[in-house]
VOBAGU-664347 format. One line per 8 residues: number of its first residue (from 1); their letters; for each residue x, y, z of C-alpha. Coordinates in Angstrom, 1 decimal. Layout:
N
NUM> A> X,Y,Z  ...
END
This chain:
399
1> MRAMPRAR> 73.1,33.2,-38.0  75.1,36.7,-38.2  76.8,38.7,-40.9  78.3,41.3,-39.2  80.1,40.6,-36.0  77.8,41.1,-32.5  77.9,44.1,-29.8  80.4,43.4,-26.7
9> VDPRRRPW> 79.6,40.6,-24.8  81.2,39.8,-21.1  81.0,36.7,-20.2  82.6,36.5,-16.5  79.7,35.2,-14.7  81.6,32.7,-12.8  84.3,33.9,-9.9  86.9,31.1,-10.7
17> APVVAAPL> 89.3,30.7,-13.0  89.0,28.0,-15.9  91.8,26.3,-14.3  90.7,25.4,-10.1  90.1,22.7,-7.7  87.6,20.4,-8.2  86.3,20.1,-4.4  86.1,24.5,-4.3
25> LTTTIATA> 83.9,24.4,-7.8  82.0,21.8,-6.6  81.0,23.1,-3.6  80.3,26.7,-5.6  78.2,24.1,-8.2  76.2,22.8,-5.0  75.3,26.0,-3.3  73.9,27.4,-6.5
33> LAVVGAAP> 71.8,24.4,-6.8  70.6,24.8,-3.3  69.8,28.5,-3.7  67.9,27.6,-7.0  65.7,24.4,-5.7  67.0,22.1,-8.8  65.8,19.3,-9.4  66.3,15.6,-7.8
41> AAADSVGL> 68.3,14.9,-10.8  70.7,17.7,-10.9  70.9,17.5,-6.7  71.9,14.4,-7.2  74.8,15.0,-9.2  75.9,17.8,-7.1  79.0,15.0,-5.9  80.1,14.4,-9.1
49> PVVRSVLA> 84.1,15.7,-10.3  84.2,18.9,-12.2  85.5,18.1,-16.0  88.2,20.7,-16.8  88.8,22.7,-20.1  92.7,23.4,-19.6  95.0,21.5,-17.6  97.7,22.9,-15.3
57> EDDTCASV> 101.6,21.7,-15.8  101.6,20.2,-12.8  98.2,18.7,-13.2  97.4,15.0,-13.9  95.4,13.8,-16.8  91.6,13.4,-15.8  91.2,10.3,-13.6  88.3,7.9,-14.0
65> SSERATAE> 85.1,9.3,-11.7  83.9,6.9,-9.0  80.6,8.7,-9.2  77.7,7.9,-11.3  74.4,9.6,-11.9  71.3,6.9,-12.0  68.4,10.0,-12.7  67.8,11.2,-15.8
73> PWALGALG> 69.7,14.8,-15.8  68.2,18.0,-15.9  69.3,19.1,-18.5  67.6,16.3,-20.6  64.2,17.1,-18.9  64.4,20.2,-20.1  65.2,19.9,-23.5  62.5,17.9,-24.1
81> AARARPLS> 64.9,14.5,-24.8  62.1,12.3,-24.5  59.8,13.7,-27.1  62.4,14.2,-29.8  63.8,10.8,-29.1  61.1,9.1,-31.3  61.6,11.1,-34.1  64.9,10.8,-34.4
89> QGEGTTVA> 67.6,9.8,-32.6  70.8,10.9,-34.7  71.4,7.5,-36.9  73.2,8.4,-40.0  75.2,11.3,-39.0  78.7,12.1,-38.3  79.5,15.3,-36.0  82.2,16.4,-35.3
97> VVDTGVAE> 83.8,17.4,-32.2  87.0,20.2,-32.1  87.9,20.1,-28.5  90.8,18.1,-26.3  89.8,14.6,-27.9  87.2,12.0,-27.4  88.3,8.7,-25.9  87.6,6.0,-28.2
105> AAPALSGR> 87.3,3.4,-25.2  84.4,5.5,-23.2  81.7,3.2,-22.9  79.0,5.2,-23.7  80.1,6.5,-26.9  81.6,2.4,-27.7  81.9,1.8,-31.7  80.4,5.4,-32.7
113> VTALGPAG> 84.0,7.5,-32.6  86.5,7.8,-35.2  89.1,9.9,-34.0  91.8,11.6,-36.0  95.5,11.2,-35.8  95.7,11.8,-31.6  92.5,12.7,-30.8  91.7,9.4,-29.5
121> EDCVGHGT> 93.3,10.0,-26.2  91.6,12.6,-24.1  93.7,13.6,-21.3  92.1,16.4,-20.3  88.8,14.9,-20.2  86.3,17.8,-21.7  86.0,16.7,-25.6  84.8,13.1,-24.0
129> FAAGLIAA> 82.5,15.1,-22.4  81.0,17.4,-24.9  80.8,14.1,-27.0  78.7,12.4,-24.2  76.2,15.5,-24.0  75.8,15.1,-27.9  75.9,11.1,-28.3  76.5,9.2,-25.2
137> TPGDDGGP> 74.0,6.3,-24.8  72.5,5.7,-21.1  73.6,2.8,-19.3  72.1,-0.1,-18.3  70.6,1.3,-14.9  69.7,4.8,-16.9  71.4,7.9,-16.5  72.9,10.5,-18.8
145> SGLAPQAR> 73.0,10.2,-22.1  73.4,12.5,-25.6  70.8,14.1,-27.4  71.8,12.3,-30.2  72.6,8.5,-29.3  73.5,6.9,-32.4  75.3,9.6,-33.8  78.7,9.2,-34.7
153> ILAVRGTG> 81.6,11.2,-33.2  84.6,12.1,-35.4  87.5,13.4,-33.1  89.8,16.2,-34.4  92.3,17.7,-31.9  91.5,21.0,-31.8  94.0,21.7,-28.9  97.1,21.1,-27.6
161> ERGGSTVG> 97.1,18.3,-25.2  96.6,19.9,-22.1  93.7,22.0,-23.5  95.0,25.3,-24.8  94.3,26.5,-28.1  95.8,28.5,-31.1  93.6,29.8,-33.8  95.7,27.9,-36.4
169> QVADAIRL> 94.5,24.9,-34.0  90.9,25.3,-34.6  91.2,26.5,-38.0  93.1,23.4,-39.3  90.4,21.3,-37.2  87.6,22.8,-38.9  88.7,22.2,-42.5  89.9,18.9,-41.6
177> AADEGAGV> 86.2,17.6,-40.3  84.9,19.1,-43.1  87.0,17.2,-45.5  86.1,14.1,-43.4  82.4,14.5,-44.2  81.0,15.9,-40.9  77.1,17.1,-41.3  77.5,19.2,-38.3
185> IYVAAALD> 80.8,20.9,-36.3  81.3,21.8,-32.3  83.8,24.0,-31.6  84.8,24.2,-28.0  86.6,26.7,-28.7  85.8,30.4,-28.1  89.1,33.0,-28.9  89.2,36.6,-28.5
193> SGKAQLTA> 91.5,36.9,-31.9  91.9,35.1,-35.0  89.3,36.6,-37.3  90.4,36.2,-40.5  91.9,33.0,-40.1  88.7,31.1,-38.4  86.2,32.5,-40.5  87.7,31.3,-43.6
201> AVAYASGK> 87.2,28.4,-42.2  83.7,28.4,-41.1  83.9,29.4,-45.0  85.4,26.9,-46.1  82.8,23.8,-44.2  79.7,25.6,-45.1  81.0,25.2,-48.8  80.9,21.6,-47.6
209> DALVVAPL> 77.5,21.6,-46.0  78.7,21.1,-42.7  77.2,23.2,-39.7  79.7,24.7,-36.9  78.2,25.1,-33.7  80.5,27.0,-31.2  80.1,28.9,-27.8  79.5,32.5,-27.7
217> APDALERN> 82.2,32.6,-24.8  84.7,31.4,-23.1  83.3,28.8,-20.1  85.6,30.9,-17.4  88.3,34.2,-17.7  91.1,34.3,-15.7  90.3,35.9,-12.6  90.4,39.7,-13.7
225> AEPAPWYW> 90.9,39.1,-16.7  89.2,41.7,-19.5  86.6,40.2,-22.2  87.3,40.3,-25.8  84.4,42.6,-27.7  83.5,39.3,-29.1  84.6,36.0,-29.5  85.5,33.7,-32.7
233> PAAAPGVL> 85.1,31.1,-34.4  81.6,31.8,-33.0  81.4,35.5,-34.6  81.7,34.2,-37.9  78.7,34.5,-40.6  77.3,30.6,-40.3  78.1,29.8,-37.2  75.7,29.0,-34.7
241> AVTDYGPD> 76.8,31.2,-31.4  75.5,29.7,-27.6  75.0,30.9,-24.6  73.7,28.7,-21.9  71.5,28.3,-18.9  71.1,26.9,-15.6  68.6,24.9,-13.6  66.4,27.7,-12.9
249> GGRPADAP> 66.4,28.1,-16.3  68.4,31.4,-15.3  71.4,32.9,-15.1  73.5,33.4,-11.6  71.9,36.9,-10.3  75.1,38.9,-10.7  75.8,38.0,-14.6  75.6,41.0,-16.8
257> LVGGADLA> 73.0,40.4,-20.1  74.7,38.4,-22.6  73.8,39.7,-26.5  74.2,38.4,-29.6  73.5,34.3,-28.8  71.6,32.4,-31.8  70.0,29.9,-29.1  70.3,29.3,-25.5
265> APGDAVVS> 70.8,25.5,-24.3  71.6,23.9,-21.0  75.1,25.0,-19.9  75.6,25.3,-16.5  75.5,21.7,-13.8  75.2,19.5,-16.6  75.7,16.3,-16.3  78.4,13.6,-18.7
273> IGPKGPGH> 80.9,10.7,-19.3  84.5,11.0,-18.4  87.5,9.8,-20.6  87.5,6.5,-18.8  85.1,4.1,-16.7  81.7,4.4,-17.0  81.5,7.4,-14.2  80.5,10.6,-14.6
281> FIGSGASF> 81.6,14.1,-14.0  79.6,17.5,-13.9  80.3,20.5,-15.8  79.4,24.1,-16.6  79.6,26.9,-19.6  78.7,27.9,-22.7  81.0,24.9,-24.8  78.7,22.4,-23.1
289> AAAHVAGA> 75.6,24.3,-24.6  76.7,24.8,-28.0  77.2,20.5,-27.8  73.4,20.8,-26.8  72.7,22.8,-29.7  75.0,20.3,-32.1  73.1,16.8,-30.9  69.8,19.0,-31.6
297> AALVRARY> 71.6,19.8,-35.3  72.1,16.2,-35.1  69.0,14.9,-34.7  67.2,17.2,-37.4  69.8,16.1,-40.4  69.0,12.8,-39.5  65.5,13.2,-40.0  65.6,16.0,-42.5
305> PELKAAEV> 68.6,15.0,-44.6  67.7,17.0,-47.9  68.0,19.5,-45.8  71.3,21.9,-46.4  73.3,23.3,-43.2  71.4,26.8,-43.1  68.2,25.1,-43.4  68.7,23.2,-40.5
313> SRRLTEAA> 70.6,26.3,-38.2  66.9,28.1,-39.5  64.7,24.8,-38.0  66.8,24.9,-34.8  66.5,28.6,-33.7  62.9,29.5,-35.6  61.0,26.4,-33.3  63.5,27.4,-30.7
321> YPAAPPRL> 61.0,28.4,-27.7  60.9,32.5,-27.5  63.1,34.1,-25.3  66.2,36.7,-25.6  68.0,34.4,-27.2  65.1,31.6,-28.1  66.3,28.4,-26.7  67.1,25.1,-27.8
329> DPYGALTA> 63.8,23.3,-28.3  64.6,19.8,-30.0  60.9,18.8,-30.5  60.2,21.5,-32.2  63.2,21.6,-34.4  61.9,18.0,-36.0  58.2,19.1,-36.0  57.8,22.7,-37.0
337> VLTDARGT> 56.0,23.6,-39.9  57.9,26.7,-40.8  55.5,29.5,-42.7  57.8,31.0,-45.6  59.3,29.2,-48.8  63.2,30.1,-47.9  63.8,27.1,-50.1  62.4,24.2,-46.9
345> EPRPERAV> 58.7,24.8,-47.9  56.6,23.6,-51.3  55.8,26.9,-52.7  52.0,26.9,-53.6  51.0,26.8,-57.5  50.1,30.1,-59.2  46.7,30.7,-59.8  45.9,30.4,-63.4
353> VPDPPATQ> 44.0,33.4,-64.7  41.8,33.3,-68.2  42.5,35.5,-70.9  39.8,38.5,-70.9  37.5,37.7,-74.3  37.9,40.0,-77.4  36.8,43.4,-77.3  36.1,43.5,-81.2
361> PRTRALVV> 32.6,41.8,-81.1  31.5,44.0,-78.2  32.7,47.3,-79.5  30.3,45.5,-82.7  27.7,45.1,-80.4  27.9,48.6,-78.7  28.1,50.2,-81.9  24.6,48.2,-83.2
369> AGVGAGLV> 22.6,49.3,-80.0  23.9,52.8,-80.2  22.5,53.2,-83.6  19.0,51.2,-82.6  19.0,54.2,-79.5  18.8,56.7,-81.9  16.9,55.3,-84.8  13.7,54.8,-81.4
377> LLVAAGAV> 14.3,58.4,-80.5  14.1,59.7,-84.0  11.1,57.6,-84.3  9.4,58.9,-81.6  10.1,62.7,-81.9  8.4,62.2,-85.2  5.6,61.0,-84.4  5.0,64.3,-81.6
385> VIPRGRAR> 6.6,66.6,-84.3  4.6,65.8,-87.4  1.3,65.6,-86.0  1.5,68.9,-84.7  2.8,70.6,-88.0  -0.4,69.3,-90.1  -2.6,70.6,-87.6  -0.8,74.0,-88.1
393> NWRPAGS> -0.5,73.2,-92.1  3.0,73.4,-91.0  3.6,76.7,-90.3  5.9,78.5,-87.3  3.9,78.5,-84.3  2.8,82.4,-83.7  2.4,83.1,-87.1
END
C-alpha cells in the first residue's frame, strides 16, 4: 500500500480499444497463445466469446455463450488454487463487486448474490465475469471456478447500464459497499481523475475495515489515447493496486514496464462465467487480475477473521512470490508466518533481569579485607626491621 501517488504508468499494452468486435479479439488472443505455447487449458479456451467492459450505443447486451471450458483454466493452476482450497474457500465473507452489476441468475453464483438496486442485472457481462473469478463454483463437468467459491457476492453498480463509469458513481458505490458490511471491495474501474473524491471514499471504507482492491490501470485505452500519470482509486492510500500477467508468466513483448503495483495476478486470457446460462467467456486486463486478488483476500479473511483489512493486505503482499511486482500466492498468504510483530503476531515475553545485589555489605567486606592486608604488611615489615635494629643497638647504618 502507498501513502503517495505512484510514478507514471503506461497501460497501452494491447493494440485494441475497449469496444472491439469479438472475432478480432478472439483471433488476437489465439495468436498470442500459439506464440507462447500456452497450456492446454488456455488453448482450449481460445474459441470462447470475449467479455467487454463497455458497450457501444448500437451494441446489444451480452448474449448467452454456447461454449464451455471443461479443463481447469491456467490461472487457477498458476495460483495454486488446489493447495489453498482445503484451507479456506471464503465461507462467511462478503466481497462487494463494484462493476457493471452481477447477474443474480448466474448458475455458478446461485443463491450467493445480494444485489443493491439495479445491480442484479448485468447487460455488459463484465461484473458477472469478475464475480465468477472471485466466487464461482465449477460445473458438474469441471471447468472454471472462483478462488473463494463459498464467499458471498454483494453486487453494487459502479457504472452506467452500458459500462461507462464516472467518479461519482464509483465513489458512491465504494461507500455503499462499506456501509453494507463487505469485508473486501473489488472495484473494476481505473479512472484518470477524481483523486480527492475517490481517496475520501477509500478512507471511508478503510474506516469500516473493508479492503479495497482495484486495477493499476485500465484494461485498454482507446486507440492513440495518452495514458494518465496514475489512475484512481488504485493510487489512493490503502488500496491494493493490481497489474496482470498472461499464461506464459509474462506480458506482451512490446509492453513497457509498469511500476507501482502492489501485486500481479493472472489477468490475460482468463476464463469465467457470463450473465446468462452455463457458458463461459474469455477476457484480458488488470481488472480481472484484481478480481483474483479480491478472491484471495476473501480466503484470508475467512481463515483469519480476527485480522484487520490492513493486516490482510500485508499477508497478501508479504507472502507473494518475490518478483517485480510480487505475484499473488493464495496458499502462501494462508500459511505464512510473518517474521515481525506489527500487530499480527504475538510478542515474545520480556526477559526479567534480577536486580543487582546491595552494595553496602560488599563495601564493608572490602574495607575489612584492606585493613587486614595492611596489618599483615606491617607485621612482615616489623619482622625484618626490628632484628636489624637490635643488632646495631638501634643506631643508624654507617654510624
